[in-house]
C-alpha positions as CSV (number, residue, x, y, z in Angstrom):
1,X,-97.0,106.2,119.6
2,X,-94.4,108.6,121.2
3,X,-93.7,106.1,124.0
4,X,-93.1,103.3,121.5
5,X,-90.7,105.5,119.5
6,X,-88.9,106.5,122.7
7,X,-88.5,102.9,123.7
8,X,-87.2,101.9,120.3
9,X,-84.7,104.7,120.3
10,X,-83.5,103.6,123.8
11,X,-83.2,100.1,122.5
12,X,-81.0,101.3,119.7
13,X,-78.8,103.3,122.0
14,X,-78.4,100.3,124.3
15,X,-77.4,98.1,121.4
16,X,-74.9,100.6,120.2
17,X,-73.4,100.8,123.7
18,X,-73.1,97.1,123.9
19,X,-71.5,97.0,120.4
20,X,-69.1,99.7,121.5
21,X,-68.1,97.7,124.6
22,X,-67.6,94.6,122.5
23,X,-65.4,96.5,120.0
24,X,-63.5,98.3,122.7
25,X,-62.2,101.9,122.6
26,X,-64.2,104.7,121.4
27,X,-67.0,103.5,119.1
28,X,-67.2,106.7,117.1
29,X,-63.4,106.6,116.4
30,X,-63.6,103.0,115.3
31,X,-66.4,103.7,112.8
32,X,-64.6,106.7,111.3
33,X,-61.3,104.8,111.1
34,X,-63.0,101.9,109.3
35,X,-64.7,104.3,106.9
36,X,-61.4,106.1,106.0
37,X,-59.6,102.8,105.7
38,X,-62.1,101.5,103.2
39,X,-62.0,104.8,101.3
40,X,-58.2,104.6,101.2
41,X,-58.3,101.0,99.8
42,X,-60.8,102.1,97.1
43,X,-58.6,105.1,96.2
44,X,-55.5,102.9,96.0
45,X,-57.3,100.6,93.5
46,X,-58.4,103.4,91.1
47,X,-56.1,106.4,91.6
48,X,-52.6,106.7,90.1
49,X,-50.1,109.0,91.8
50,X,-46.5,109.7,90.8
51,X,-45.1,108.0,93.9
52,X,-47.7,105.3,94.2
53,X,-49.2,102.9,91.6
54,X,-52.8,101.9,91.8
55,X,-53.3,98.4,93.1
56,X,-54.0,96.1,90.2
57,X,-57.3,94.1,90.1
58,X,-58.3,91.3,87.8
59,X,-60.8,93.5,86.0
60,X,-58.3,96.3,85.4
61,X,-55.6,93.8,84.3
62,X,-58.0,92.3,81.7
63,X,-59.1,95.7,80.6
64,X,-55.6,96.9,80.0
65,X,-55.4,94.2,77.3
66,X,-58.8,94.1,75.7
67,X,-59.3,97.8,75.6
68,X,-55.8,98.9,74.8
69,X,-55.0,100.7,71.5
70,X,-52.4,98.1,70.6
71,X,-54.0,94.8,71.6
72,X,-57.7,95.6,71.8
73,X,-58.7,95.1,68.2
74,X,-56.4,92.1,67.5
75,X,-57.8,90.3,70.5
76,X,-61.3,91.2,69.4
77,X,-60.7,89.8,65.9
78,X,-59.1,86.7,67.2
79,X,-61.8,86.1,69.7
80,X,-64.6,86.5,67.2
81,X,-62.7,84.4,64.6
82,X,-62.6,81.7,67.2
83,X,-66.3,82.0,67.8
84,X,-67.0,81.8,64.0
85,X,-64.6,78.8,63.7
86,X,-66.3,77.0,66.6
87,X,-69.7,77.8,65.0
88,X,-68.8,76.7,61.5
89,X,-66.8,73.6,62.5
90,X,-69.1,72.6,65.4
91,X,-72.2,72.9,63.2
92,X,-71.0,70.4,60.6
93,X,-71.9,67.3,62.6
94,X,-75.4,68.3,63.8
95,X,-76.2,69.7,60.4
96,X,-75.3,66.3,58.8
97,X,-77.3,64.5,61.4
98,X,-80.4,66.7,60.7
99,X,-79.8,66.4,57.0
100,X,-79.6,62.6,57.3
101,X,-82.8,62.5,59.4
102,X,-85.0,65.0,57.7
103,X,-83.9,64.5,54.1
104,X,-82.2,61.1,54.1
105,X,-84.9,59.3,56.1
106,X,-88.1,61.2,56.6
107,X,-88.3,62.6,53.1
108,X,-88.2,59.2,51.4
109,X,-90.6,57.8,54.0
110,X,-93.1,60.6,53.3
111,X,-92.8,59.8,49.5
112,X,-93.5,56.1,50.3
113,X,-96.6,57.0,52.3
114,X,-97.8,59.3,49.5
115,X,-97.3,56.4,47.0
116,X,-99.2,54.0,49.2
117,X,-102.2,56.2,49.6
118,X,-102.0,57.2,45.9
119,X,-101.5,60.9,46.4
120,X,-101.4,62.6,42.9
121,X,-97.8,63.4,41.8
122,X,-98.4,67.1,41.6
123,X,-99.7,67.3,45.2
124,X,-96.8,65.2,46.6
125,X,-94.4,67.2,44.4
126,X,-95.7,70.5,45.7
127,X,-95.9,69.4,49.4
128,X,-92.9,67.1,49.7
129,X,-90.4,68.1,46.9
130,X,-91.2,71.8,47.4
131,X,-92.5,72.9,50.8
132,X,-91.2,70.1,53.0
133,X,-87.7,69.9,51.3
134,X,-87.2,73.7,51.6
135,X,-88.2,73.7,55.2
136,X,-86.0,70.7,56.0
137,X,-83.1,72.3,54.4
138,X,-83.5,75.5,56.3
139,X,-83.8,73.7,59.6
140,X,-80.8,71.4,59.0
141,X,-78.5,74.2,57.8
142,X,-79.8,77.1,59.9
143,X,-80.5,75.6,63.3
144,X,-77.1,74.1,64.3
145,X,-75.0,77.3,63.6
146,X,-77.5,79.5,65.5
147,X,-77.7,77.0,68.4
148,X,-73.9,77.4,68.7
149,X,-73.3,81.1,67.8
150,X,-76.0,82.6,69.9
151,X,-75.0,80.9,73.2
152,X,-71.4,81.8,72.6
153,X,-72.4,85.4,71.8
154,X,-74.6,85.6,74.9
155,X,-71.8,84.1,77.1
156,X,-69.5,87.0,76.0
157,X,-72.4,89.4,76.7
158,X,-72.9,88.0,80.2
159,X,-69.2,87.9,80.9
160,X,-69.0,91.6,80.2
161,X,-66.8,91.6,77.1
162,X,-69.3,93.0,74.6
163,X,-69.3,96.6,76.1
164,X,-65.5,96.5,75.6
165,X,-66.1,95.7,71.9
166,X,-68.4,98.8,71.7
167,X,-65.6,100.8,73.4
168,X,-63.0,99.6,70.9
169,X,-65.1,100.4,67.9
170,X,-66.9,103.5,69.2
171,X,-64.4,105.9,67.6
172,X,-64.7,104.2,64.2
173,X,-68.5,104.2,64.2
174,X,-68.5,107.8,65.5
175,X,-66.3,108.9,62.5
176,X,-68.7,107.1,60.1
177,X,-71.6,109.0,61.6
178,X,-73.1,106.0,63.5
179,X,-73.5,105.0,67.1
180,X,-70.9,103.0,68.9
181,X,-73.4,100.4,70.1
182,X,-73.9,99.5,66.4
183,X,-70.8,97.4,66.9
184,X,-72.9,95.0,69.0
185,X,-75.8,94.7,66.5
186,X,-73.3,94.2,63.7
187,X,-71.7,91.4,65.6
188,X,-75.1,89.8,66.2
189,X,-75.8,90.1,62.5
190,X,-73.0,87.6,61.8
191,X,-75.2,85.0,63.4
192,X,-78.5,86.2,61.9
193,X,-79.3,89.5,60.3
194,X,-82.9,89.4,61.7
195,X,-81.5,89.0,65.2
196,X,-79.1,91.9,64.4
197,X,-82.0,94.1,63.5
198,X,-83.7,93.3,66.8
199,X,-80.4,94.0,68.6
200,X,-80.5,97.6,67.4
201,X,-83.0,98.3,70.2
202,X,-80.0,99.1,72.4
203,X,-79.5,102.3,70.3
204,X,-81.6,105.1,71.7
205,X,-81.2,107.6,68.8
206,X,-83.9,106.8,66.1
207,X,-81.6,108.1,63.4
208,X,-78.6,106.1,64.4
209,X,-80.8,103.0,65.0
210,X,-82.1,103.3,61.4
211,X,-78.5,103.5,60.1
212,X,-77.8,100.3,62.0
213,X,-80.8,98.6,60.5
214,X,-80.0,99.7,56.9
215,X,-76.4,98.4,57.1
216,X,-76.8,95.2,59.1
217,X,-77.2,93.1,56.0
218,X,-73.5,93.7,55.2
219,X,-72.7,91.4,58.1
220,X,-72.4,87.8,56.7
221,X,-75.1,85.8,58.4
222,X,-74.8,82.1,59.0
223,X,-77.0,81.4,56.0
224,X,-74.4,82.8,53.7
225,X,-71.3,81.3,55.2
226,X,-71.9,77.9,53.6
227,X,-72.1,79.5,50.1
228,X,-68.9,81.5,50.7
229,X,-67.1,78.4,52.0
230,X,-68.3,76.2,49.2
231,X,-67.4,78.6,46.3
232,X,-64.1,79.5,47.9
233,X,-63.2,75.8,48.3
234,X,-64.3,74.8,44.7
235,X,-62.7,77.8,42.8
236,X,-60.3,79.8,45.0
237,X,-58.6,77.0,46.8
238,X,-58.2,75.1,43.5
239,X,-55.8,77.9,42.3
240,X,-53.0,76.7,44.7
241,X,-51.5,73.4,45.6
242,X,-53.7,71.1,47.6
243,X,-51.8,71.6,50.9
244,X,-52.5,75.4,50.7
245,X,-56.1,75.1,49.5
246,X,-57.8,75.2,52.9
247,X,-55.8,78.2,54.1
248,X,-56.4,80.2,50.9
249,X,-60.1,79.3,50.9
250,X,-60.4,80.5,54.5
251,X,-58.6,83.7,53.8
252,X,-60.9,84.4,50.8
253,X,-64.0,84.0,53.0
254,X,-62.5,86.2,55.7
255,X,-61.7,88.8,53.1
256,X,-65.3,88.9,52.0
257,X,-66.5,89.2,55.6
258,X,-64.0,92.0,56.3
259,X,-65.2,93.7,53.1
260,X,-68.7,93.6,54.6
261,X,-67.5,95.4,57.7
262,X,-65.8,98.1,55.6
263,X,-68.9,98.6,53.5
264,X,-70.9,99.0,56.8
265,X,-68.6,101.9,57.7
266,X,-68.8,103.5,54.3
267,X,-72.6,103.1,54.0
268,X,-73.1,104.5,57.5
269,X,-70.9,107.5,56.6
270,X,-72.9,108.1,53.4
271,X,-76.3,107.7,55.0
272,X,-75.3,110.0,57.9
273,X,-74.4,112.7,55.4
274,X,-77.3,112.4,53.0
275,X,-80.7,110.8,53.8
276,X,-80.0,110.5,57.6
277,X,-78.2,113.7,58.4
278,X,-77.7,114.5,62.1
279,X,-75.4,115.0,65.0
280,X,-73.8,111.9,66.3
281,X,-75.2,111.3,69.8
282,X,-73.0,110.8,72.8
283,X,-73.6,108.1,75.3
284,X,-72.1,106.9,78.6
285,X,-70.7,103.4,78.2
286,X,-70.4,101.7,81.5
287,X,-67.7,99.0,81.6
288,X,-69.3,96.8,84.2
289,X,-67.2,94.4,86.2
290,X,-66.6,91.0,84.7
291,X,-68.8,88.3,86.1
292,X,-69.3,84.6,85.6
293,X,-71.9,83.9,82.9
294,X,-75.3,82.6,84.0
295,X,-75.5,79.4,82.1
296,X,-79.2,78.6,82.4
297,X,-80.2,82.2,81.6
298,X,-77.8,82.2,78.7
299,X,-79.3,79.0,77.3
300,X,-82.8,80.3,77.6
301,X,-82.0,83.7,76.1
302,X,-80.0,82.3,73.2
303,X,-82.1,79.2,72.4
304,X,-85.7,80.4,73.1
305,X,-85.6,84.1,72.6
306,X,-83.2,84.1,69.6
307,X,-82.6,80.8,67.9
308,X,-86.2,79.4,68.0
309,X,-87.8,82.8,67.3
310,X,-85.7,83.5,64.3
311,X,-85.9,79.9,63.0
312,X,-89.7,79.9,63.2
313,X,-89.9,83.0,61.1
314,X,-87.5,81.5,58.6
315,X,-89.6,78.3,58.4
316,X,-92.7,80.3,57.8
317,X,-91.1,82.0,54.8
318,X,-89.3,78.9,53.5
319,X,-92.4,76.8,53.0
320,X,-94.0,79.1,50.3
321,X,-90.5,79.5,48.8
322,X,-90.2,75.7,48.3
323,X,-93.6,75.7,46.7
324,X,-92.6,78.5,44.3
325,X,-89.3,76.7,43.4
326,X,-91.2,73.5,42.6
327,X,-93.9,75.3,40.6
328,X,-91.6,77.3,38.3
329,X,-89.7,74.1,37.6
330,X,-92.8,72.0,36.8
331,X,-95.1,74.5,35.1
332,X,-94.4,74.4,31.3
333,X,-95.0,77.0,28.7
334,X,-94.6,75.1,25.6
335,X,-91.8,72.5,25.9
336,X,-89.5,74.4,28.3
337,X,-90.5,75.0,32.0
338,X,-91.2,78.4,33.4
339,X,-87.8,78.2,35.2
340,X,-86.1,77.7,31.9
341,X,-87.9,80.7,30.4
342,X,-86.9,82.9,33.4
343,X,-83.3,81.7,33.2
344,X,-83.1,82.6,29.6
345,X,-84.7,86.0,30.4
346,X,-82.2,86.8,33.2
347,X,-79.2,85.3,31.6
348,X,-78.1,88.4,29.5
349,X,-78.2,90.6,32.6
350,X,-76.5,87.9,34.7
351,X,-73.6,87.6,32.2
352,X,-73.2,91.4,32.2
353,X,-72.7,91.1,36.0
354,X,-70.3,88.2,35.6
355,X,-73.0,85.8,36.9
356,X,-75.7,83.9,35.0
357,X,-79.4,83.6,34.8
358,X,-79.5,80.5,37.0
359,X,-77.8,82.4,39.9
360,X,-80.2,85.4,39.6
361,X,-83.3,83.2,39.5
362,X,-82.1,81.2,42.5
363,X,-81.7,84.4,44.5
364,X,-85.2,85.5,43.4
365,X,-87.1,82.3,44.4
366,X,-84.9,81.6,47.4
367,X,-85.3,85.0,49.0
368,X,-86.9,83.6,52.1
369,X,-83.7,81.9,53.2
370,X,-80.1,82.1,52.0
371,X,-79.6,78.5,53.1
372,X,-81.5,77.1,50.1
373,X,-79.6,79.2,47.4
374,X,-77.0,76.6,46.6
375,X,-79.4,73.6,46.4
376,X,-81.6,75.7,44.2
377,X,-78.7,76.7,41.9
378,X,-77.7,73.0,41.6
379,X,-81.3,72.0,40.8
380,X,-81.7,74.7,38.2
381,X,-78.3,73.9,36.6
382,X,-79.3,70.3,36.1
383,X,-82.7,71.4,34.7
384,X,-81.4,74.0,32.3
385,X,-78.4,71.9,31.0
386,X,-80.5,68.7,30.7
387,X,-77.8,66.7,32.6
388,X,-78.6,63.1,33.4
389,X,-77.6,61.2,36.5
390,X,-77.5,64.2,38.7
391,X,-80.3,65.6,41.0
392,X,-83.7,64.1,41.9
393,X,-85.9,65.7,39.2
394,X,-87.4,69.1,38.3
395,X,-88.0,71.3,41.3
396,X,-86.3,69.0,43.7
397,X,-83.4,70.7,45.5
398,X,-80.3,68.7,46.3
399,X,-76.7,68.9,47.3
400,X,-73.8,66.7,46.0
401,X,-71.8,64.3,48.2
402,X,-68.3,65.7,47.3
403,X,-66.7,69.0,46.4
404,X,-65.5,67.5,43.1
405,X,-69.0,66.6,41.9
406,X,-70.2,70.1,42.9
407,X,-67.4,71.6,40.9
408,X,-68.3,69.4,37.9
409,X,-71.9,70.6,38.0
410,X,-70.8,74.3,38.2
411,X,-68.4,73.9,35.2
412,X,-71.1,72.1,33.2
413,X,-73.2,75.2,33.8
414,X,-70.5,77.4,32.3
415,X,-69.1,78.7,35.5
416,X,-65.7,80.4,35.5
417,X,-63.5,82.0,38.2
418,X,-65.2,85.3,37.5
419,X,-68.6,83.7,38.2
420,X,-67.3,82.3,41.5
421,X,-65.7,85.6,42.6
422,X,-68.8,87.7,41.7
423,X,-71.1,85.1,43.4
424,X,-69.1,85.6,46.6
425,X,-69.5,89.4,46.3
426,X,-73.2,89.2,45.4
427,X,-73.8,86.8,48.3
428,X,-72.4,89.6,50.5
429,X,-74.3,92.5,48.7
430,X,-77.8,91.5,47.8
431,X,-81.3,92.0,49.3
432,X,-81.9,90.7,52.8
433,X,-83.8,87.5,53.2
434,X,-87.6,87.8,53.8
435,X,-87.2,87.1,57.5
436,X,-84.9,90.1,57.8
437,X,-87.1,92.3,55.6
438,X,-90.1,91.5,57.8
439,X,-88.1,92.2,61.0
440,X,-86.9,95.6,59.6
441,X,-90.5,96.5,58.9
442,X,-91.7,95.4,62.4
443,X,-88.8,97.3,64.1
444,X,-88.9,100.5,62.0
445,X,-92.6,100.6,61.4
446,X,-91.8,102.2,58.1
447,X,-92.5,100.7,54.6
448,X,-90.3,103.4,53.0
449,X,-87.2,102.5,55.0
450,X,-87.9,98.8,54.6
451,X,-87.9,99.2,50.8
452,X,-84.7,101.2,51.0
453,X,-83.1,98.5,53.3
454,X,-84.1,95.9,50.7
455,X,-83.0,97.7,47.5
456,X,-79.8,99.5,48.7
457,X,-77.6,96.4,49.1
458,X,-79.1,94.9,45.9
459,X,-78.2,98.0,43.9
460,X,-74.7,98.0,45.5
461,X,-74.3,94.3,44.6
462,X,-75.3,94.9,40.9
463,X,-72.9,97.9,40.7
464,X,-69.9,96.1,42.3
465,X,-70.3,92.9,40.3
466,X,-70.7,94.9,37.0
467,X,-67.5,96.8,37.7
468,X,-65.6,93.7,38.6
469,X,-66.8,91.9,35.5
470,X,-65.8,94.8,33.2
471,X,-62.4,95.2,34.8
472,X,-61.9,91.4,34.6
473,X,-62.7,91.3,30.9
474,X,-60.5,94.3,30.2
475,X,-57.6,92.5,31.8
476,X,-58.3,89.5,29.7
477,X,-59.6,87.2,32.4
478,X,-61.5,84.1,31.4
C-alpha cells in the first residue's frame, strides 16, 4: 500500500513538473499570480471605491432597476399587470372553445342520449343540468387562466425575479407583522388561492405562515376576475361615454384588486398584534443570479403540480355543488321552489347589505367554485322573477351572449349601482371556496384556524358592504 502511494505521489510530482515546463517560468508564481488576478477581478465587480467604480454586470444592472426604491415597485406593478392582462385576455379564446365544446356540443348531445334511452327527467336533470353543467363551467372558466398564469409565474420564478419581489415588499410586510416571503404566496393567490396556501410552505415560521394562510383569500383569484370584469363593464363602465367605458371598467377592477392587497396588510397587522402575537422573524434572502428559465420543467411544474392538481380538487367540489343548485331549484314546498323560499328568507339581510337574496343564495350554493357564481345568479334571477325567454329552465345555469342582455337581466332583478359596487366588494371579501378551505385545513392541520380563515373574510365582507350601503343611502344614492 505504501509503495503504491509513493508511486502515485511521484506521478503527481512528475505531472506538475511537466505542467510547469509547459507554462514556463516559476510554476508556483504562475499559480499565485492567477489566483490574485481572479480575486482582483471579483473585487472589481462587487466593491466600490472612491477612485474606482465596480465593474457593471448584467445582473447588477438589472437589480439596480428592479430593486431600486424609485423604480422597483412601479416595475413590479407593471410586470404583474402585464401578466394579469395576458392571462385574462389570452384565456378568452380557449375558454370560449371549451365552453363551445363542453356546454355547446357535449351537453346537448348528452341530453339527446338521455332522451333516447328514456332516462327519467329528474335523473337527467340532476346529473346533466346539475353535476355535469357545474363541472363543465368550472373547467371552461378555470382551466385556461390557470394554464396561462401558472407558467408565466413559474417563468418569473425560474428567471430569478420573484426573490426581488420579496425584497421589494419585505419592509411593508415586516411593518405589518408578517413575513417578507408572504409576498410570493400572495402573488400566487392571484392565480388561485388554494395554490397560494400551498405556496406558504416557503415560510419557516409557523406563526407567520398562518398569517399568510388567513389573509391569502384577499388576493383576487382567477375565479373572481370574471365576476369583477362583468359587473364593472355592465355598471361602472356605463357611467361614462362608450369610448371611456373600457378604461374606467379596468380601473375599477384594479382598484378592487389593490384594495385586497391593502386589506392583506391591515389584516396581517391586526392578527400579528392580537391572536397571533410574536416577534417578526428575520431571514436571509439570497438574490440568486438571473438564469434562463427551464421551459420543460416550468411546464411540468405549472401544469401538472399546480394547474391539474388545483383543477381536480375544484372539480371534485363542483359536482356536488351542481347537484345542490339543481335540487334547490326543483324541489318545491308548496308552489314555490326551495330556492325561492331561500331567496325570500335571505332577501331582507341582503338588502341591508346593499345586495339581495339571489346573490347571497348564489354564494351559498356556489361555495365550491367562484366560477359558477354569475351563472347561478342569472339562473336564480330568472327563476325568482318568472321571466320568460331567458335561461334553460329551473336549476340550469347559463350565461348570456351579450353584455346588454346580462344588464337587462340584472336590472329586471332590481339591481342598482349600489348592488353592483357591493357585489364587487363582497366578491373580494367573502368566504374562500371549498377547495381553498380544504387546502387550508390540510396545510394547517387545524380545524380552529380553518374555521377562522373561512369566517374572517365573510364577517369583513358583511361589515364593509353594510357600511357602504348605509353611507350610500344617507347620501341619497339610488
